[in-house]
C-alpha angles and dihedrals in degrees: 000000000000117000130191122178092340090306124125129177141204116217117224136154119311120262136210121237115233130202123239091248099101125219120240090226096055106147123226109233122227116270117260117244122226088242090064093054114095110239094220114083095223092050091046093052089054092044092054095059105106094014121121130249116201125197122186125189137157086275094060140267126314122193126193133178113229111236104162134038140162125211125220106196135189114297091014108149090203091059125099091230094055096102096038139262122330135166089263098055103031094120091059087064094057121104115283119290101043126120119251108190122185139173117243134195089356087279116068143039123226130203122223132178115223115237135193128026126318111294097021099106098211126132152159124248115218100221102174145358140190115240114241109162137002089039096146089056090047090053089050092049092051095037091228140113094202107116098191095052095044098100101000107126130017095268093051093044091053093047094047091051096040092243116165139142092295086075094050108123097016112151102239092199092063123080110210129170115259102259100036112048104166112199136202119262091244092052092049092048096045095041111035090160092078114090100184093221117154095329136113129174129171143157122245140181123282119285084206129358124264119259120212115346123210126207114206143150117295121255129247101007133114101193119078088352093155094070120106098228101128114096126190140164109255117243096010110136094214094065112111129218135052116336094234091063094052100062123066138158114258121244133187118246126328130111136269112270 
């Protein structure tokens, strides 16, 4: 494996860059099933790069392409599940593929995907995404005309897609119409904060495959900060963080250190 400045990369098929002027013919990809999601948090974080996140509200459907994630694995002191289950983090302990939404810095919400088996408390933070459809609504939600900063960073992403604690515990492998959202008994029990009113959110297959994926240090943490558990698509303008972390030489094969 080649390494430069604590950066590694996974070579995949090349991608085409698209503009934020959405096509009226943008197709909606098929939903992902739970069986397709890797159980391990690190593997899930890599897997989600290039996949699609779909948000539906009474205002319409918004579609983004995931381009940056961070894994929080078993025994990880930086993870919210490290000290065990609490009322705040209960959704993180659901089976893989559920939404764990938390409020950070007293300002922003952040979306995570639970990983592992029930009770493990591991997950993947969705750090950034590329807008695909429903862009006009995202701009209204964020009150901005700045395309590049629309969904670049977890707080901006949540604001653009109107993600808040009402979506905590949602099953991201189930497509439900915006106004119904039935939930499993386990999800209702472990995440009573979610009301299920007029909201839908789910994961879907890639609209186009990821190109080269970098593995770098996670951002904004102090514990276990050396671990290369942040994954991002190289050269994608919607990836957040310092520029030197977002470019890496490709390599064939190998695993993330």
